[in-house]
C-alpha positions, 0 to 999 in steps of 0.5 A: 499500500501507498502511504497518503499524505493528507495533512497540510502546511503553512510556511512563510516570511516575515518582513516589516514595511521596509522589507527587512526580515523579522527573526524572532517573531511569534507566529501562532496558527490556530485551527478554526475546527479544533481550537487547536494551536501551535506557536512557531518562532520565525528563524535569522531569515524571517521564515517560519513553517508549521508541517502536519496540520489537518485540513481546514481554515486556520487563523494565523497571528504574528507578535513581535515587540515593537510591531503591530500584531497581525491576524489572518482569519482565513487562511485554507489548509488543503491535503498534502499542499504548503501554503506560503503566507508571507506577512508584512 
């Protein structure tokens, strides 16, 4: 039997208004269906990735001291796909 990939992922890069990457930002990804959430911190390149997410709609919140809190309530994850969600 062949394994099927049923989960998806959300990844992206967090930047400020000038386009500079923001390392150390907290990215919280919460499932609207289950309310389960996961927190990731952006790396030195401002990149984050949350894998093994069940298909569905997620709320993505980004926070970092000195920057405005950003929220997107409609990030759709589909089976076996990766959603790129860059934040500025």
